[in-house]
Residue, then its C-alpha position, 0 to 999 in steps of 0.5 A: m138608166s131605165d126608160a120607164l121610171p115610176p112617178c113620185p109616190q108623193c106628188e105623182s110627178a113623172y120627172a123622177y130620176e135615178d141616183r145610185n139605188q134610189l129615185i128622186c123627184p125634182e119637183c118635191g124633193h122626195a127620195w125613195n127606193p123603188n126596190a124597197a117594200s111599200p110602206p104600210s098604208d094609213e088606211l083603217v082596216v077593221t075585221d069582224a069576228h070571222g076575219n072578214t074586212l068591214q067597210a062603211g055601209d056594210t050590214v052586220s049582225l051581232i053574234k052575242d047579246l050585248k047590254v046597253k051601258g046606262s040602260s036596262s036594254v039588251v041588244k039580242v043576238g042576230t040583230k042586223v045593223k048597218i055600219n055608218r062609219l068605222v073609227e079607230g079605238d076600242h069600239n070601232i063601229d059607229c052605227k044606229i040600232t033600231g029601238i036603241g039609237p046611236m051606238m058604238l060596237k066592237s068589231e069582235f061581236v059582229k059578223k058580216s051579213 
């Protein structure tokens, strides 16, 4: 048995113990293999047209003229937009564009500024 075992990934209990090739938490009952690759995180990762990771609060600029659905307005190339939040789905950037209002944009049409 090793001296320093990692805490439980679910409840952070320090009382995990070894049982053959896995660790078990006596407090929550979670069993895991410490040598296995960590599971993919559930965190949403959104990238711009150049592969840069975007976060809420970032400023991005448009790389293409975009027509506003239901209007005759067009959002021009180079327009800077601050990201309010990132959401899952086809249009994954929620923002507010000056002169247009709240919009949802696809991340493939923006680049990080």
